[in-house]
N, C-alpha and C positions, 0 to 999 in steps of 0.2 A: 814233688810231683808224683813219684811212684807210690808213696803212701796215700796220697789223695785219690789216686786211681783205684787202689785196693779198697779204701773205705767206701768209695762210690759203688764199686762192685758189690761189696757186702750189703750196703744199704739197698741197692736195687734188688739183690737176691731176697732180702727179707721182705721187701715190699711186694714182690711177686708171690712169694711163698706164703706171706702172711695176709693175703687178701681175704677179707671177711667172707664167710659163707654160712649157710644155715648149719648150726651145730647142735648136736644132741645136748640136753641139759647137763649131763654128767661128763662131757668131754672137756678137756683142757686144751687151749691153744696157747702155745708159747712162741712168741715171735720177737725178733730183734735185728737191728742193724746198729752196731755200736763199736766203740773203741775204748780201750782202757789201758791201765798201767799195772805192772807187776811190782811187788816189793823187791828190794835188792836180794840177790841170791837165787832167784828163780832160774833154773836151767833145764834143758831138755837135750839129752845126748851130747853134752859138752858145749852146747850153745847157750850163752847167757841171754835170757829172755827179759826184755824191758817192757814190752807192751803187746797188745793184740788188737786186731780189727776182726769183726765177725759179723756174720749174717746167718740167721736161722729161722725156720718156720716149721714147727712140729705140732702135730695133733696127738694128744695123749688120750687114749680111751680108758673107760672104767676097768677093763680087764688087764690093764698095764701094757697093752700093746701100743705102739706108737708108729706114726708114719710122718716122715719129713726129712728135711735136709739141714745139714749143719756145715758151715764153712768158716774157718778161722785162719788168719795169718798171724803167726807168732813173730813179733818183731825182735830180732836178736842180733847178737854180735858173736862171731866165732872166736875161738881161742887165739887166733892170729890178729884179732882186732878189726876184722872185716865184717861189714853188714851181712847177715845171713838170716833170711826170713824163712820160716817153716810153714808150709801150706797144709792144712788139714781139711779134707773134704769127706764128709760122712753121711751115712743114711741112718736115721734113728729108727729103731725097731722096738724099743721098750721104754717105758717111762712111768712117772708117778708125779702127783702133786702133793707134796708133803705138808704144805700150808698154803693159805691164799696167795702168798707172794713167793713161793718156792716151787720150782719145777725141776725135776731130774729126768734126763733122757739119755739113752745109750744106744750103741750100735757098733758098726764097724766103719772104718775110714781108710782112705788112702792118705799116706803121709809123704810129702815131698820135703825133704830136709834142706832144700836149697843149696845143696853142695855139688850139683851137677850130675848126681846119680839119679836113676829112674825112681819114681815114687814107689813106696812100699804099700801094697794093698792089704786089706784084711786086718788092720790094726784096731783092736777094741778101743772105744772111747766112751767116756761118761762126762756129761756136762751138767753142772748144778747151777741153775739160774736163780738168783735172789734179787727181786726188784724192791725199790724203795718208792717213796711218794713222788719222786721226780721221774719215774720210769727209767731209772738207771739202776744202781746197786752193785752187785758183784757177780762174777762167773768163775766157778771152779772147774778145772779140767783134769781128767785123768786120761792120759794117752799111753796105751799099752800098760806097762808097769810103773810109769812115772806119774806121780801125783804132784801137779803144779799148785803153788799157793794160789788163793783166790785173787783174781785181778779186779781192781776197782774200776768200774765203768765211769768214764768222764766225758764221753761224747756219744751222741745218738741216743737210742732208747731201746728198752726191752719191755715186753708186756706179757702177762700171764692172765688169761681169762678163762 
Protein backbone atom coordinates (compact mmCIF):
# COMPACT_ATOMS: atom_id res chain seq x y z
CA UNK A 1 0.00 0.00 0.00
CA UNK A 2 2.79 2.43 0.93
CA UNK A 3 4.67 1.73 -2.32
CA UNK A 4 1.48 2.26 -4.36
CA UNK A 5 0.96 5.64 -2.70
CA UNK A 6 4.55 6.64 -3.45
CA UNK A 7 4.23 5.57 -7.11
CA UNK A 8 0.94 7.43 -7.43
CA UNK A 9 2.57 10.56 -6.02
CA UNK A 10 5.45 10.24 -8.50
CA UNK A 11 3.05 9.74 -11.41
CA UNK A 12 0.97 12.75 -10.40
CA UNK A 13 4.11 14.87 -10.01
CA UNK A 14 5.27 13.98 -13.52
CA UNK A 15 1.81 14.61 -14.98
CA UNK A 16 1.63 18.08 -13.45
CA UNK A 17 5.21 19.03 -14.27
CA UNK A 18 5.17 17.36 -17.66
CA UNK A 19 2.08 19.11 -18.98
CA UNK A 20 2.77 20.06 -22.60
CA UNK A 21 3.29 23.72 -23.39
CA UNK A 22 4.60 25.73 -26.29
CA UNK A 23 8.31 24.97 -26.44
CA UNK A 24 11.10 26.50 -28.42
CA UNK A 25 12.40 24.25 -31.19
CA UNK A 26 15.75 23.59 -29.48
CA UNK A 27 14.36 22.98 -26.00
CA UNK A 28 14.26 19.46 -24.58
CA UNK A 29 11.49 18.29 -22.28
CA UNK A 30 12.24 15.25 -20.14
CA UNK A 31 9.30 13.88 -18.16
CA UNK A 32 8.54 10.70 -16.33
CA UNK A 33 6.55 8.87 -13.74
CA UNK A 34 8.11 5.45 -13.41
CA UNK A 35 9.37 2.65 -11.23
CA UNK A 36 12.32 0.38 -11.68
CA UNK A 37 14.70 -2.14 -10.22
CA UNK A 38 18.39 -1.98 -9.37
CA UNK A 39 20.86 -4.77 -9.95
CA UNK A 40 22.14 -6.61 -6.86
CA UNK A 41 24.78 -4.73 -4.90
CA UNK A 42 23.37 -1.20 -5.25
CA UNK A 43 23.83 0.74 -1.99
CA UNK A 44 23.58 4.29 -0.71
CA UNK A 45 25.09 5.11 2.70
CA UNK A 46 24.89 1.51 3.88
CA UNK A 47 21.32 0.94 2.68
CA UNK A 48 20.85 -1.81 0.10
CA UNK A 49 18.77 -0.33 -2.73
CA UNK A 50 16.47 -2.71 -4.61
CA UNK A 51 14.29 -0.38 -6.64
CA UNK A 52 13.04 3.13 -7.17
CA UNK A 53 9.94 5.14 -7.89
CA UNK A 54 10.34 8.53 -9.48
CA UNK A 55 8.65 11.52 -11.02
CA UNK A 56 10.30 14.34 -12.93
CA UNK A 57 9.55 17.17 -15.29
CA UNK A 58 12.58 19.07 -16.60
CA UNK A 59 13.00 21.61 -19.39
CA UNK A 60 16.54 21.69 -20.79
CA UNK A 61 17.50 24.80 -22.74
CA UNK A 62 20.04 25.11 -25.58
CA UNK A 63 22.43 26.98 -23.24
CA UNK A 64 22.53 23.90 -20.91
CA UNK A 65 20.41 25.59 -18.25
CA UNK A 66 17.49 23.57 -16.96
CA UNK A 67 14.37 24.17 -14.94
CA UNK A 68 12.33 21.47 -13.30
CA UNK A 69 11.69 19.10 -10.47
CA UNK A 70 13.00 15.64 -9.69
CA UNK A 71 11.65 13.33 -7.00
CA UNK A 72 12.75 9.76 -6.35
CA UNK A 73 12.18 7.22 -3.64
CA UNK A 74 14.94 4.64 -3.40
CA UNK A 75 13.43 1.43 -2.07
CA UNK A 76 15.89 -0.12 0.32
CA UNK A 77 16.68 -2.32 3.27
CA UNK A 78 18.89 -1.23 6.16
CA UNK A 79 21.82 -3.24 7.46
CA UNK A 80 19.43 -4.54 10.15
CA UNK A 81 17.07 -5.97 7.51
CA UNK A 82 14.40 -3.29 8.01
CA UNK A 83 12.72 -1.47 5.10
CA UNK A 84 14.38 1.94 4.69
CA UNK A 85 13.31 4.16 1.83
CA UNK A 86 15.39 7.18 0.85
CA UNK A 87 13.54 10.24 -0.53
CA UNK A 88 15.33 12.58 -2.93
CA UNK A 89 13.64 15.87 -3.88
CA UNK A 90 15.61 18.07 -6.23
CA UNK A 91 15.63 21.14 -8.44
CA UNK A 92 17.27 20.73 -11.84
CA UNK A 93 19.44 23.68 -12.91
CA UNK A 94 21.67 22.22 -15.67
CA UNK A 95 21.12 19.71 -18.42
CA UNK A 96 21.90 18.36 -21.85
CA UNK A 97 20.45 16.08 -24.48
CA UNK A 98 23.26 13.73 -25.44
CA UNK A 99 21.24 11.78 -28.05
CA UNK A 100 17.59 11.68 -29.16
CA UNK A 101 16.83 9.22 -26.35
CA UNK A 102 19.27 10.44 -23.64
CA UNK A 103 18.82 13.43 -21.34
CA UNK A 104 21.09 14.35 -18.45
CA UNK A 105 20.10 16.90 -15.82
CA UNK A 106 21.59 17.96 -12.51
CA UNK A 107 21.05 20.27 -9.59
CA UNK A 108 20.75 20.07 -5.84
CA UNK A 109 18.41 17.99 -3.72
CA UNK A 110 17.21 17.38 -0.23
CA UNK A 111 17.90 13.79 0.81
CA UNK A 112 15.84 12.12 3.54
CA UNK A 113 17.54 8.84 4.39
CA UNK A 114 14.43 7.47 6.06
CA UNK A 115 16.28 6.90 9.30
CA UNK A 116 14.36 9.37 11.45
CA UNK A 117 16.91 12.17 11.09
CA UNK A 118 16.02 15.44 9.31
CA UNK A 119 16.61 15.60 5.54
CA UNK A 120 19.98 16.90 4.36
CA UNK A 121 19.62 19.83 1.93
CA UNK A 122 22.01 20.95 -0.81
CA UNK A 123 23.17 17.52 -1.99
CA UNK A 124 24.26 17.56 -5.66
CA UNK A 125 22.51 15.07 -7.94
CA UNK A 126 22.73 14.04 -11.57
CA UNK A 127 20.12 11.96 -13.40
CA UNK A 128 20.79 10.28 -16.74
CA UNK A 129 17.55 9.24 -18.43
CA UNK A 130 17.74 6.82 -21.36
CA UNK A 131 14.45 5.93 -23.03
CA UNK A 132 13.62 2.97 -25.25
CA UNK A 133 10.86 2.28 -27.81
CA UNK A 134 8.42 1.46 -24.97
CA UNK A 135 8.99 4.82 -23.19
CA UNK A 136 10.81 2.98 -20.44
CA UNK A 137 14.59 2.38 -20.43
CA UNK A 138 17.06 3.14 -17.65
CA UNK A 139 17.88 5.88 -15.18
CA UNK A 140 21.30 6.47 -13.72
CA UNK A 141 21.68 8.52 -10.53
CA UNK A 142 24.60 10.18 -8.85
CA UNK A 143 23.74 11.38 -5.34
CA UNK A 144 26.53 13.39 -3.75
CA UNK A 145 29.63 11.27 -4.32
CA UNK A 146 27.71 8.00 -4.75
CA UNK A 147 27.25 6.65 -8.27
CA UNK A 148 24.39 4.17 -8.32
CA UNK A 149 24.22 1.57 -11.08
CA UNK A 150 21.53 2.26 -13.68
CA UNK A 151 18.06 1.12 -12.68
CA UNK A 152 15.92 -0.64 -15.29
CA UNK A 153 12.50 0.98 -15.60
CA UNK A 154 9.73 -1.63 -15.60
CA UNK A 155 6.64 0.43 -14.74
CA UNK A 156 5.27 3.78 -15.90
CA UNK A 157 6.97 5.78 -18.61
CA UNK A 158 9.62 8.38 -19.41
CA UNK A 159 9.80 10.69 -22.44
CA UNK A 160 12.38 12.95 -23.98
CA UNK A 161 11.09 15.41 -26.57
